[in-house]
C-alpha positions as CSV (number, residue, x, y, z in Angstrom):
1,M,-2.6,23.5,-2.9
2,K,1.1,23.3,-3.2
3,K,2.5,20.4,-5.1
4,G,4.8,19.3,-2.2
5,I,2.0,19.1,0.3
6,L,-0.1,17.4,-2.2
7,S,2.7,14.8,-2.7
8,V,2.8,14.1,1.0
9,I,-1.0,13.7,1.1
10,V,-1.1,11.4,-1.9
11,A,1.7,9.3,-0.4
12,T,0.0,9.1,3.0
13,M,-3.3,8.0,1.3
14,G,-1.2,5.3,-0.6
15,I,0.2,4.0,2.7
16,Y,-3.3,3.9,4.2
17,F,-4.5,2.1,1.1
18,V,-1.8,-0.6,1.4
19,Y,-2.7,-1.1,5.1
20,W,-6.5,-1.2,4.3
21,F,-6.0,-3.7,1.5
22,N,-3.6,-6.0,3.4
23,R,-5.9,-6.1,6.4
24,G,-8.9,-6.9,4.2
25,I,-7.1,-9.7,2.4
26,C,-5.8,-11.2,5.7
27,E,-9.3,-11.2,7.2
28,T,-10.7,-12.8,4.0
29,I,-8.0,-15.5,4.3
30,I,-8.8,-16.1,7.9
31,L,-12.5,-16.3,7.2
32,S,-12.0,-18.5,4.1
33,S,-10.0,-21.0,6.1
34,D,-13.3,-22.1,7.7
35,T,-15.4,-22.0,4.5
36,T,-14.4,-22.3,0.8
37,N,-16.5,-19.5,-0.6
38,V,-13.6,-17.4,-1.8
39,S,-11.5,-18.7,-4.6
40,E,-7.7,-18.2,-4.8
41,F,-8.1,-17.0,-8.4
42,S,-10.2,-14.0,-7.3
43,L,-7.8,-13.1,-4.5
44,H,-4.8,-13.3,-6.9
45,T,-6.5,-11.2,-9.6
46,F,-7.6,-8.6,-7.1
47,G,-4.1,-8.6,-5.7
48,N,-2.7,-7.7,-9.1
49,V,-5.1,-4.8,-9.5
50,Y,-4.2,-3.6,-6.0
51,K,-0.5,-3.6,-6.9
52,I,-1.1,-1.6,-10.1
53,M,-3.3,0.9,-8.2
54,T,-0.7,1.3,-5.4
55,V,2.2,1.7,-7.7
56,S,0.2,4.3,-9.6
57,I,-0.5,6.2,-6.4
58,G,3.2,6.1,-5.5
59,L,4.2,7.3,-8.9
60,L,1.8,10.2,-8.7
61,G,3.2,11.2,-5.4
62,L,6.7,10.8,-6.7
63,Y,5.8,13.0,-9.8
64,L,4.4,15.7,-7.6
65,G,7.4,15.5,-5.3
66,V,9.8,15.9,-8.2
67,I,7.9,18.9,-9.5
68,S,8.0,20.5,-6.1
69,M,11.7,19.7,-5.8
70,K,12.3,21.7,-8.9
71,N,10.7,24.6,-7.2
72,K,13.2,24.2,-4.3
73,K,10.6,23.2,-1.7
74,K,11.9,21.3,1.3
75,I,8.6,19.4,1.9
76,A,9.3,17.6,-1.5
77,I,11.9,15.4,0.1
78,T,9.3,14.1,2.5
79,G,6.8,13.5,-0.3
80,I,9.4,11.7,-2.4
81,T,10.5,9.5,0.5
82,L,6.9,8.5,1.4
83,S,6.1,7.8,-2.3
84,I,9.1,5.5,-2.6
85,I,8.0,3.7,0.6
86,V,4.5,3.2,-0.9
87,I,6.0,1.7,-4.0
88,I,8.2,-0.6,-2.0
89,I,5.6,-1.9,0.4
90,S,3.1,-2.5,-2.3
91,F,5.3,-5.5,-3.3
92,L,5.8,-6.9,0.2
93,P,3.5,-9.6,1.5
94,L,2.4,-7.8,4.7
95,C,-0.4,-10.3,5.2
96,E,2.0,-13.0,6.2
97,Y,3.3,-10.9,9.1
98,Y,-0.3,-10.0,10.1
99,L,-1.3,-13.7,10.2
100,R,1.8,-14.6,12.1
101,F,0.7,-12.3,15.0
102,K,-3.0,-13.2,14.8
103,T,-2.7,-17.0,14.9
104,P,-1.8,-18.6,18.2
105,V,1.3,-20.6,18.4
106,N,0.8,-24.4,18.8
107,P,3.1,-25.8,21.5
């Protein structure tokens, strides 16, 4: 498989991983608001591991995109862009936006 296409696939998997993790954490927070089974320490520790994994996926996609860029492939620009997006959104707290839309507004 060509490195440029592989870069796009890895970056797309990284974006899906960010979405999957943030949705799981948000659902855990919503469920834990009723019960106190989940500790904040475990969520914080798992969040750090998640960030490390996501940045690693983004750097792998970026590396493959740069290698493909040296071979003058045009798909490499897409892979590099998606990889940079993965690295940036791994540090954004997307759960806050998800919770804002899921919880009803109190008048």
